[in-house]
C-alpha positions in Angstrom: 0.0 0.0 0.0 2.9 2.3 0.8 4.5 1.9 -2.6 1.1 2.7 -4.2 0.7 5.9 -2.3 4.3 7.0 -3.0 3.8 6.2 -6.7 0.5 8.1 -6.7 2.0 11.2 -5.0 5.0 11.1 -7.3 2.7 10.9 -10.4 0.6 13.8 -9.2 3.7 15.9 -8.5 5.2 15.1 -11.9 1.9 15.9 -13.6 1.5 19.2 -11.7 5.1 20.2 -12.3 4.7 19.5 -16.0 1.4 21.4 -16.4 2.4 24.3 -14.1 6.0 24.9 -14.9 6.7 22.8 -18.0 9.2 20.7 -16.0 9.4 17.0 -16.4 12.0 14.4 -15.5 14.5 13.7 -18.3 13.4 10.1 -18.4 10.0 11.2 -19.6 11.4 13.0 -22.6 13.5 9.9 -23.7 10.7 8.2 -25.7 10.1 11.4 -27.7 13.8 12.0 -28.3 14.2 8.4 -29.3 11.3 8.6 -31.8 12.7 11.8 -33.2 16.1 10.3 -33.8 14.6 7.1 -35.4 12.5 9.2 -37.8 15.4 11.5 -38.6 17.6 8.5 -39.3 14.9 7.0 -41.6 14.6 10.2 -43.7 18.4 10.8 -44.0 18.4 8.6 -47.1 16.1 11.0 -48.9 17.6 14.1 -47.4 21.2 13.4 -48.5 20.5 11.7 -51.8 21.1 14.4 -54.4 19.6 12.2 -57.1 16.2 12.3 -55.4 13.7 14.8 -56.7 13.8 18.2 -55.0 10.2 17.6 -53.6 11.3 14.4 -51.9 14.4 16.1 -50.4 12.2 19.1 -49.3 9.7 16.8 -47.6 12.6 15.0 -45.8 13.9 18.4 -44.7 10.5 19.2 -43.2 10.5 16.0 -41.3 14.1 16.6 -40.2 13.1 20.1 -38.9 10.1 18.6 -37.0 12.2 16.0 -35.3 15.6 17.6 -34.9 14.7 21.3 -34.5 17.5 21.9 -32.0 20.1 20.4 -34.2 18.8 22.3 -37.3 18.9 25.6 -35.3 22.5 24.7 -34.3 23.5 24.2 -38.0 21.8 27.5 -38.9 23.9 29.2 -36.2 27.1 27.5 -37.3 26.8 28.9 -40.8 25.9 32.5 -39.8 22.1 32.0 -39.7 21.2 31.6 -43.4 17.7 30.2 -42.6 17.0 32.9 -40.0 18.2 35.6 -42.4 16.1 34.2 -45.2 13.1 34.2 -42.9 13.7 37.8 -42.0 14.2 38.8 -45.6 10.9 37.2 -46.5 9.1 39.2 -43.9 10.9 42.4 -45.0 9.8 41.9 -48.6 6.2 41.3 -47.5 6.1 44.4 -45.4 7.9 46.5 -48.0 5.2 45.4 -50.6 2.4 46.3 -48.2 3.9 49.8 -47.7 4.5 50.3 -51.4 0.9 49.4 -52.1 -0.2 52.1 -49.8 1.6 54.7 -51.9 -1.1 54.5 -54.7 -3.9 54.3 -52.1 -2.8 57.7 -50.8 -3.8 59.3 -54.1 -7.4 58.2 -53.5 -7.4 59.6 -49.9 -5.9 62.9 -51.0 -8.6 63.4 -53.7 -11.2 63.6 -50.9 -11.0 67.1 -49.4 -12.3 66.0 -46.0 -9.4 63.6 -45.7 -6.8 65.8 -47.3 -7.2 68.8 -44.9 -6.4 66.9 -41.7 -3.4 65.3 -43.4 -2.0 68.7 -44.5 -2.5 70.0 -41.0 -0.9 66.9 -39.4 2.2 66.8 -41.6 2.5 70.5 -42.4 2.8 69.8 -46.1 0.5 71.0 -48.9 1.9 69.5 -52.1 0.9 66.0 -53.2 4.3 64.5 -53.4 5.5 65.8 -50.0 2.2 64.8 -48.4 2.4 61.3 -49.8 6.0 61.0 -48.7 5.1 62.1 -45.1 2.2 59.7 -45.0 4.3 56.8 -46.3 7.1 57.6 -43.8 4.5 57.6 -41.0 3.2 54.2 -42.1 6.8 53.0 -42.3 7.5 54.0 -38.7 4.6 51.8 -37.5 6.4 48.8 -39.1 8.9 48.1 -36.2 10.5 45.0 -37.7 11.0 46.6 -41.1 12.5 49.7 -39.5 15.0 47.7 -37.4 16.0 45.6 -40.4 16.4 48.6 -42.7 18.6 50.3 -40.0 20.8 47.2 -39.9 20.9 46.4 -43.7 20.1 49.5 -45.7 20.7 53.1 -45.3 18.4 54.8 -42.7 15.6 56.0 -44.9 14.2 59.5 -45.0 10.8 60.5 -46.3 12.5 61.3 -49.6 14.5 58.0 -49.9 11.9 55.6 -48.5 9.9 55.0 -51.7 12.9 53.9 -53.8 14.1 51.6 -51.1 10.6 50.0 -50.9 10.6 49.6 -54.7 13.9 47.9 -54.5 12.8 45.5 -51.7 9.5 44.8 -53.4 11.2 43.7 -56.6 12.8 40.7 -54.8 11.0 37.4 -55.5 9.0 36.0 -52.6 
């Protein structure tokens, strides 16, 4: 009876610790790690066979990432983060395209006097080009990730240089 109670208390404590703090004994993670290693080993034939079609190798890579994510992140770090940088670049291109699309939408907004007057007052600009640049730059400043990336990889844009930079980024393939 004593062994049963000790086992029950230990089981409750382990379950509570796992649910509350995401803590579990290492032995509990062993079956998952073992399964991941077995699956990864099974797909290595497809992953490293350069004669296989690209679709088969891509699927093998997906399975590899699912089962050996920590190892894959380590490889990414070892080679100066090509995957992470590609992921960032993809988001930058998407956000640049979204901002670039707003440029033409500003024309429609500025054609409406009730919308134009507050914008002229807000930005202190009366001409169409200057007003559109100010509006675009304001929209850009709301894109925190894009701003940080541009500061690190491009010149720091101004209202006058932002549109050409967005065009350049938008031209990259997705």
